[in-house]
TITI-33927 format. One record per residue (C-alpha): y, x, z; residue number from 1. Coordinates in Angstrom, 3 decimals. Layout:
N
Y; X; Z; NUM
...
This chain:
126
39.214; 17.976; 37.439; 1
42.098; 15.566; 37.565; 2
41.751; 11.934; 36.558; 3
44.226; 12.452; 33.716; 4
42.083; 15.231; 32.220; 5
38.965; 13.059; 32.469; 6
40.715; 10.237; 30.608; 7
41.865; 12.623; 27.865; 8
38.392; 14.144; 27.572; 9
36.769; 10.700; 27.368; 10
39.282; 9.532; 24.757; 11
38.628; 12.615; 22.638; 12
34.883; 11.969; 22.829; 13
35.265; 8.341; 21.739; 14
37.543; 9.293; 18.827; 15
35.050; 11.947; 17.704; 16
32.159; 9.455; 17.786; 17
34.162; 6.883; 15.829; 18
35.141; 9.447; 13.200; 19
31.598; 10.775; 12.731; 20
29.687; 7.497; 13.218; 21
30.191; 5.647; 9.926; 22
29.241; 8.690; 7.850; 23
25.872; 9.087; 9.546; 24
24.735; 5.456; 9.651; 25
22.628; 4.468; 6.609; 26
23.469; 1.268; 4.773; 27
21.589; -1.635; 6.315; 28
21.462; -3.749; 3.165; 29
19.625; -1.292; 0.892; 30
15.990; -2.033; 0.157; 31
13.675; 0.969; -0.001; 32
10.017; 1.592; -0.675; 33
8.813; 3.316; 2.486; 34
5.074; 3.643; 1.728; 35
2.370; 2.748; -0.766; 36
-0.106; -0.057; -0.016; 37
-2.658; 0.938; -2.646; 38
-4.297; 4.327; -3.274; 39
-2.386; 4.712; -6.546; 40
0.770; 2.968; -7.700; 41
1.318; 2.665; -11.442; 42
4.816; 3.383; -12.784; 43
5.969; 1.344; -15.797; 44
8.840; 1.875; -18.253; 45
9.776; -1.835; -18.067; 46
8.323; -5.012; -16.526; 47
4.919; -5.639; -18.130; 48
5.579; -2.519; -20.206; 49
3.706; 0.716; -20.829; 50
2.321; 2.785; -17.978; 51
4.354; 5.998; -17.794; 52
2.693; 7.543; -14.748; 53
1.221; 6.979; -11.335; 54
1.736; 8.202; -7.793; 55
-1.103; 8.700; -5.320; 56
-0.582; 7.612; -1.724; 57
-0.895; 11.195; -0.420; 58
1.696; 12.420; -2.979; 59
4.326; 9.814; -2.047; 60
7.669; 11.437; -1.298; 61
9.965; 8.649; -0.282; 62
11.756; 6.543; 0.396; 63
12.404; 5.157; -3.086; 64
15.535; 3.071; -3.572; 65
14.851; -0.413; -4.954; 66
17.471; -1.056; -7.640; 67
16.618; -4.613; -8.701; 68
13.830; -7.120; -9.261; 69
12.723; -8.694; -12.532; 70
11.810; -12.306; -13.369; 71
8.309; -11.007; -14.161; 72
7.879; -9.978; -10.518; 73
8.413; -6.205; -10.756; 74
10.653; -3.933; -8.669; 75
12.842; -1.316; -10.346; 76
12.813; 1.841; -8.214; 77
14.468; 5.250; -8.317; 78
11.828; 7.992; -8.108; 79
13.354; 11.466; -8.082; 80
16.353; 10.440; -10.185; 81
14.313; 8.498; -12.768; 82
13.913; 4.727; -12.841; 83
10.530; 3.038; -13.046; 84
9.113; -0.437; -12.491; 85
6.338; -1.094; -9.937; 86
4.418; -4.144; -8.781; 87
5.687; -5.324; -5.380; 88
2.212; -5.872; -3.896; 89
1.470; -2.154; -4.380; 90
4.361; -0.912; -2.207; 91
5.683; -1.455; 1.316; 92
9.443; -1.989; 1.660; 93
11.720; -1.736; 4.667; 94
12.974; -5.300; 4.070; 95
11.228; -8.379; 2.660; 96
11.475; -8.681; -1.115; 97
11.055; -12.028; -2.864; 98
9.092; -11.682; -6.079; 99
7.787; -14.318; -8.435; 100
4.085; -14.951; -8.880; 101
1.987; -12.300; -10.632; 102
-0.310; -14.528; -12.675; 103
-1.908; -11.792; -14.780; 104
-2.437; -9.136; -12.119; 105
-5.947; -7.990; -11.257; 106
-6.322; -6.181; -7.951; 107
-10.104; -6.066; -7.587; 108
-12.007; -7.029; -10.708; 109
-15.485; -6.903; -9.148; 110
-14.746; -9.112; -6.160; 111
-16.523; -12.480; -6.376; 112
-14.450; -15.633; -5.983; 113
-14.700; -16.810; -2.418; 114
-12.739; -19.990; -1.880; 115
-9.004; -20.349; -2.230; 116
-5.783; -19.409; -0.520; 117
-3.241; -22.173; -0.109; 118
-0.113; -21.653; -2.209; 119
-1.390; -18.756; -4.304; 120
-0.792; -19.305; -7.987; 121
1.385; -22.407; -7.616; 122
3.935; -20.880; -10.001; 123
1.283; -19.977; -12.620; 124
0.602; -22.191; -15.625; 125
-2.873; -23.693; -15.662; 126
């Protein structure tokens, strides 16, 4: 093969990769729920609202797109075309999500108090 043909072939390959590349690369700035941290994640109609459903860890079909966060500390997610609100500690995201303190949340009601964790509850009213 001549050098000229190799240059043309290489140029065609680069142009093809540049044309196809941007369409196949996912957006890097989107936040998604990639897994569930708890056995069941409750789905709410609004922050601190009514429970409208739940998803078990083994039934998770993700990723879920995170639409926004609320001042109450919830994440709004898109689950199969419907929007719900979830607690951020119950889900694992692909990027860190800053949420405000969850002062009323109970994760394990039967656990005895065993000391303290520095910084937890600093935003909660006493």
